[in-house]
Structures are given as C-alpha cells and as structure tokens.
C-alpha distance (Angstrom), angle and dihedral (degrees) to the residues before:
residue distance angle dihedral
M1 . . .
N2 3.79 . .
I3 3.81 110.6 .
V4 3.79 122.1 -171.8
I5 3.83 120.5 -158.3
V6 3.82 117.6 -165.6
E7 3.82 111.6 -171.4
D8 3.81 129.9 138.4
T9 3.79 94.4 -150.4
P10 3.81 111.5 84.6
V11 3.81 94.8 -153.6
N12 3.82 91.4 55.6
L13 3.79 91.1 46.5
V14 3.78 91.8 55.6
L15 3.78 93.9 42.6
M16 3.83 93.5 52.5
Q17 3.80 91.0 44.5
N18 3.82 91.3 55.3
L19 3.80 90.7 47.2
V20 3.79 91.9 50.8
K21 3.85 90.4 51.4
R22 3.79 89.5 58.9
L23 3.79 91.2 57.8
G24 3.80 96.0 61.9
D25 3.77 145.1 -71.6
H26 3.78 97.1 -39.8
D27 3.75 127.8 150.7
C28 3.79 109.7 -121.6
K29 3.80 122.7 -160.6
L30 3.84 117.3 -164.8
F31 3.85 125.3 -156.2
S32 3.77 126.1 177.4
E33 3.82 90.8 -178.2
P34 3.79 114.5 63.7
E35 3.78 94.0 -152.0
L36 3.78 91.2 58.5
G37 3.82 91.4 45.3
L38 3.80 92.4 50.3
A39 3.81 91.9 49.0
W40 3.82 90.6 52.0
C41 3.79 92.6 48.4
M42 3.83 91.8 49.2
A43 3.81 90.6 51.7
D44 3.84 100.2 39.1
A45 3.80 107.4 24.4
P46 3.85 104.2 -140.9
D47 3.80 124.9 -151.2
L48 3.82 96.7 -120.5
I49 3.78 134.6 15.9
I50 3.82 122.6 -157.6
V51 3.82 110.1 -169.9
D52 3.80 132.6 176.9
Y53 3.78 120.6 -132.7
M54 3.83 101.6 -140.8
M55 3.80 108.1 61.6
P56 3.81 133.6 136.9
R57 3.81 120.8 -99.8
M58 3.79 93.2 -2.3
D59 3.80 122.8 38.4
G60 3.80 125.0 -156.1
L61 3.79 94.0 -97.6
E62 3.81 93.3 57.0
F63 3.79 89.9 44.0
I64 3.82 90.4 54.9
R65 3.75 93.0 46.4
H66 3.79 91.2 54.6
C67 3.83 89.9 49.2
R68 3.84 93.1 50.0
A69 3.81 90.9 48.6
S70 3.79 88.7 58.4
E71 3.80 118.4 87.2
Q72 3.80 94.7 -141.6
L73 3.82 93.9 46.5
G74 3.78 98.1 37.9
N75 3.83 96.2 105.3
L76 3.78 100.2 25.4
P77 3.81 116.1 130.4
I78 3.85 109.1 -106.5
L79 3.84 124.3 -170.8
M80 3.78 115.3 -161.7
V81 3.83 121.3 -154.2
T82 3.78 112.9 -142.7
A83 3.74 139.5 156.5
A84 3.81 112.5 -92.8
A85 3.80 94.4 -115.2
D86 3.80 97.5 50.1
K87 3.80 97.2 101.2
E88 3.77 95.1 151.0
I89 3.81 88.9 51.9
R90 3.80 89.0 50.9
Y91 3.77 91.4 51.6
A92 3.78 90.9 49.8
A93 3.79 90.7 47.1
L94 3.82 90.2 54.3
E95 3.77 89.2 51.5
A96 3.80 89.8 49.6
G97 3.83 92.0 52.0
A98 3.80 107.9 -94.2
T99 3.82 111.6 161.2
D100 3.84 97.4 -155.6
F101 3.80 142.6 -20.3
L102 3.79 140.9 -114.5
T103 3.76 119.9 -158.8
K104 3.80 129.8 -138.5
P105 2.92 130.4 -91.5
I106 3.82 86.6 48.7
D107 3.78 113.6 -121.5
K108 3.80 118.1 -163.3
N109 3.83 90.3 -145.4
E110 3.79 87.8 61.2
F111 3.83 97.6 33.0
N112 3.81 97.6 53.2
P113 3.83 100.4 52.3
R114 3.78 93.2 41.1
V115 3.80 93.6 50.8
R116 3.80 90.9 41.7
N117 3.83 89.7 52.5
M118 3.82 91.8 48.4
L119 3.81 90.8 50.4
A120 3.80 90.4 49.8
L121 3.76 89.2 50.5
R122 3.82 89.7 51.0
E123 3.83 91.0 49.6
S124 3.78 88.5 52.3
M125 3.77 91.7 50.3
I126 3.82 91.3 50.1
A127 3.79 91.7 48.3
E128 3.78 91.5 48.4
T129 3.81 90.4 50.2
R130 3.76 89.9 50.9
R131 3.80 90.8 49.7
A132 3.76 90.3 49.9
D133 3.75 91.7 48.7
L134 3.81 91.1 49.1
L135 3.81 90.6 48.6
A136 3.78 91.3 49.3
E137 3.79 90.7 50.8
E138 3.82 91.2 49.6
V139 3.80 89.2 49.4
R140 3.81 90.7 49.3
K141 3.79 91.3 50.3
A142 3.79 92.9 47.5
T143 3.78 91.2 47.6
E144 3.81 91.8 49.4
E145 3.80 89.6 51.1
I146 3.81 89.4 52.5
H147 3.81 90.9 48.8
A148 3.83 90.5 47.5
R149 3.80 91.2 52.9
E150 3.76 89.2 46.1
R151 3.78 92.2 51.8
E152 3.78 89.9 48.6
T153 3.79 90.9 51.2
V154 3.82 91.2 50.4
M155 3.80 92.7 49.5
R156 3.80 93.3 46.6
L157 3.80 92.6 50.9
A158 3.81 89.9 46.0
K159 3.82 89.8 50.4
A160 3.79 90.7 48.9
A161 3.78 89.3 56.5
E162 3.77 91.1 44.1
F163 3.80 92.4 55.1
R164 3.79 89.2 61.3
D165 3.78 94.5 46.7
P166 3.82 132.9 72.7
E167 3.82 86.5 -127.9
T168 3.77 98.4 97.9
G169 3.79 138.5 158.3
Y170 3.82 120.1 34.1
H171 3.79 97.0 -15.0
I172 3.80 96.2 120.4
L173 3.82 92.5 46.6
R174 3.76 93.0 47.7
M175 3.78 97.8 47.2
A176 3.81 92.3 43.7
S177 3.80 91.0 51.5
Y178 3.84 91.6 45.3
S179 3.79 87.9 51.6
A180 3.82 92.1 51.2
A181 3.80 91.5 48.2
I182 3.81 91.7 51.7
A183 3.78 91.5 46.9
R184 3.81 92.2 51.9
Q185 3.76 90.9 48.8
I186 3.79 91.3 50.7
G187 3.80 88.4 53.3
L188 3.80 102.5 -111.2
P189 3.81 112.4 162.3
P190 3.83 115.6 -94.3
P191 3.89 95.0 -110.5
M192 3.83 88.0 55.5
V193 3.78 92.1 48.0
E194 3.80 91.4 50.3
Q195 3.82 91.4 49.3
L196 3.79 90.3 49.1
L197 3.81 90.1 51.3
Q198 3.79 90.0 53.6
A199 3.79 96.9 40.9
A200 3.84 101.7 43.1
P201 3.82 95.1 74.9
M202 3.80 87.6 66.0
H203 3.82 93.4 61.4
D204 3.90 94.2 107.6
V205 3.79 99.3 33.1
G206 3.83 87.4 117.7
K207 3.76 89.0 70.9
L208 3.80 85.0 81.9
G209 3.77 84.6 79.7
T210 3.82 96.7 46.5
P211 3.84 114.7 104.0
D212 3.81 115.5 -109.7
H213 3.78 94.1 -124.4
I214 3.78 89.1 61.6
L215 3.76 101.7 33.4
L216 3.82 92.9 48.7
K217 3.76 99.2 36.5
P218 3.84 107.7 130.1
G219 3.82 95.4 -155.7
K220 3.77 134.7 58.1
L221 3.83 116.1 -59.1
T222 3.80 121.2 -118.7
P223 3.83 116.7 -119.8
E224 3.78 88.8 -102.5
E225 3.81 92.9 48.9
F226 3.80 91.3 47.0
E227 3.79 90.6 52.6
I228 3.81 88.7 55.1
M229 3.82 90.0 47.0
R230 3.80 90.1 53.3
Q231 3.79 89.4 61.3
H232 3.82 90.7 73.4
T233 3.81 87.2 84.3
V234 3.80 92.8 57.7
I235 3.84 92.7 40.5
G236 3.80 90.3 52.9
Y237 3.75 90.7 50.1
E238 3.77 92.9 48.8
I239 3.82 90.1 50.5
L240 3.78 93.9 52.9
K241 3.82 107.6 25.0
N242 3.77 101.4 93.3
S243 3.79 99.0 50.3
T244 3.80 119.3 122.9
S245 3.82 88.7 -144.3
P246 3.80 114.6 102.9
V247 3.86 89.7 -145.7
L248 3.81 92.8 53.5
Q249 3.79 90.9 44.3
L250 3.80 88.4 55.1
A251 3.76 89.6 44.9
A252 3.78 89.3 55.5
E253 3.81 89.8 51.9
I254 3.81 91.1 49.8
A255 3.82 92.9 46.5
L256 3.78 90.7 54.3
T257 3.81 99.9 43.0
H258 3.80 110.7 30.4
H259 3.83 91.9 95.2
E260 3.81 93.7 50.8
K261 3.85 114.8 108.9
F262 3.72 128.2 -139.5
D263 3.79 92.6 -122.2
G264 3.83 92.7 52.2
S265 3.78 97.3 -106.9
G266 3.82 95.2 113.1
Y267 3.78 133.6 92.5
P268 3.00 158.8 -61.0
H269 3.83 95.1 8.0
A270 3.82 103.8 8.6
Q271 3.81 92.0 -122.4
Q272 3.76 116.8 -179.9
G273 3.79 137.6 -148.0
E274 3.76 118.5 -32.5
A275 3.80 90.3 -6.5
I276 3.80 83.4 83.2
P277 3.83 108.8 81.4
I278 3.82 113.1 -106.7
S279 3.82 89.4 -118.8
G280 3.81 91.0 59.6
R281 3.81 91.7 45.6
I282 3.80 91.8 52.1
V283 3.78 96.8 44.7
A284 3.81 90.1 48.2
V285 3.83 90.5 64.1
A286 3.83 93.1 42.9
D287 3.83 94.3 46.3
V288 3.80 96.0 47.8
F289 3.76 94.0 44.9
D290 3.78 92.0 51.8
A291 3.81 91.8 45.1
L292 3.80 89.7 53.2
T293 3.80 93.9 49.0
S294 3.82 96.7 44.2
V295 3.85 129.3 84.4
R296 3.74 114.3 -110.9
P297 3.81 130.3 -176.2
Y298 3.79 88.5 -105.0
K299 3.87 100.9 40.5
Q300 3.76 148.8 22.9
A301 3.78 122.7 -110.5
W302 3.78 115.4 -89.9
D303 3.78 121.3 -120.8
L304 3.80 109.6 -95.8
D305 3.77 95.5 -120.9
V306 3.77 92.0 46.8
A307 3.79 90.3 51.8
R308 3.82 89.9 46.7
N309 3.78 90.9 54.1
Y310 3.81 90.9 48.4
V311 3.77 91.7 53.5
M312 3.83 91.4 49.9
E313 3.84 90.3 47.9
Q314 3.80 88.4 56.9
T315 3.80 92.8 57.6
G316 3.78 110.4 132.4
S317 3.75 94.3 9.7
H318 3.76 109.1 57.1
F319 3.78 98.1 2.8
D320 3.80 138.9 45.0
P321 3.82 108.2 -106.7
A322 3.80 90.5 -135.2
C323 3.79 89.3 57.1
T324 3.78 96.2 47.0
E325 3.79 90.4 46.7
A326 3.79 89.5 53.1
F327 3.81 91.0 45.3
D328 3.81 90.4 53.7
A329 3.79 92.9 45.0
C330 3.80 93.1 54.9
W331 3.80 95.0 43.1
E332 3.81 94.0 128.3
E333 3.83 89.4 56.2
I334 3.81 90.0 48.1
L335 3.79 89.8 54.4
E336 3.84 90.4 49.4
I337 3.82 91.3 51.4
H338 3.81 91.6 47.9
A339 3.79 90.6 51.5
K340 3.76 93.7 45.1
Y341 3.83 96.0 52.5
R342 3.80 98.6 34.1
D343 3.82 116.9 161.1
E344 3.73 121.1 -124.1
P345 3.84 111.2 -99.1
Q346 3.77 112.6 -93.1
S347 3.74 135.9 174.9
V348 3.79 126.6 -118.3
C-alpha cells in the first residue's frame, strides 16, 4: 500500500513513518508542504492519506476538499490529525470528507488500529473495483456473443432470401457496405452506422414470400405480377417487425421503405421526402447502384461511372439529395467496396 503523510512538523512526520513501518511492508511518502503532497496525490493516487489540520498556506480541511473534488481521490480513505478538543474542526472535517481522525499527541495504540482499519477499507475498495471490472468484462463478452449470434441470424436470413433471387454473389455485402459508407458521410453516429451495416442485408428478406414464377421470371413482369413483387417489402417488414433486437427493428424499417422514392412515387406506401426513414433513403441509393453495376440474367452490369451518373441524375426524384451528395462524396470508398466484394465473372 502507498501511504502519504502530510505534516509540517518533522518530529510527527518521522514518528508516523516509524509507526507505519510496523504495520507491514508499505511504501510511505512524507511531505512537510501540503501543496507538494497534494500534487503527488493527484498524480499518483495513494491508498491512504494522513493529513494534519494545522499547516501553513493550506490547512487540512482545504487539502481534503481538493482531494474529494478529484475523481481519482474522491473515495480514498483520509485520516485527519487534530487536537483532541477540536470538535468543531472535526465536524468541519467530516463535512469536507475525512474518513476518520487521529488525535494529538499521537498514540500508537490509537494510530495502529485506525491506520490498519483504513488500509483494510482500501483493500476492500480495490477488491470491489476488481469484481466490478470482472463483471463488466463478463457482461461485455456475453453481450458480444449475443450480437454475434444476432449478426449470424441476420446473414443467414439474408442468404436464404438471396438463394431464391437472381441477385447472387456479394450483393448483400456490397450494398450493406455502400449503405454504411453513405451513412458515415452524412454524419450519422457510429453506432447507427454499425446497426445499418448489420441490418441492410435484410432489405429483401420478404422475397422469401414471393412466388417463384414471379421472382425468377426472366422477362418483364406484368402489372399484376409486379404488384405481387411489390409485396416483398411488406412481407419483409412483417417477418422482422416484432423483434426486440434494435438491429432487426431497423432491418424491418429498411425492408419496408427501401423502395420508396423521394418524390413519393415509390412503394409500398408512396411516402415522400423526409417522411421516409433515413435508413430507407440510404439503402435505396446503395441497392439501386449495386443492382445497376451487377450482372443479372436479363442484363449486363453497367459501367461504374455510368451508374454513378444515373444515381446523381435521380437526385430529388428517386433519391434524397443528401444521400446522393454523400454517395458522390465517398466515391473512392464506393470503388474500394466494389473491388473488395467483386462477383465472379458470369455470362448473361
């Protein structure tokens, strides 16, 4: 234990140092000037402070107040040395935050048990802090395991939808990463960006409920078939909406709104402008851009710059201007994502 003794009388300093040595192998720091003692305590955080009341320039009360105002010394055991008759000083010391008292003249029969008790208190505080840290670490690990299982569930559901859809390969990874890049550029907070990265792959999970003859049709859909196809947004929302997971709740929101258009001409509810959740507005840009630049059974992949220009041309009609501006501003990151999750070449 590190014990600091602050006392302007050299004889008392030496006496208390010798008494401390008898209590065990403790490191004792002596200060005759309270300012120096306080500075050391602030920098090194001892385990126990013994401070005299009557000192020049800074008395014991002021010393204790400075300690209690410090975060690292706020709960530290502090013994204050006072004359036996100074009751008012004792009351003031208690108000200032003193833990216990020593009386002058110093008596080893009083000094030893009081210091021993304060050191035991400090050991209990340290042990409690360690237990709290251990518990916090266990909670962190358990939470991370839950999040890992949640991420796995999200990806498996997304994969299940992908197996029924011509959109194969790295589509869900690309569009989720595009979405996160746009969100960061817009200035969404990091936790929201991370949730969006995890939730975006679920945008088309509702296609699990789309009939094969419509989902896999190589040609153009009839108006009736297209109306059925549109329902994948509502189906995806119904699959995900009642989850207690924030990620799956966000995924439900994305599933429902990523086909809405900024001018109100989208589906399923023809929402307009900022009535569309920001998650849906972001994913709309990412999803369309990836669809344009990916090979499908009915088309070749568009050139990246051509697709970029198309997205920018749709500003204010299909897409939120804030999202297209962010998309354009992080173009280099978009290119890196496209290269990282490149599909294997395939013929149409």
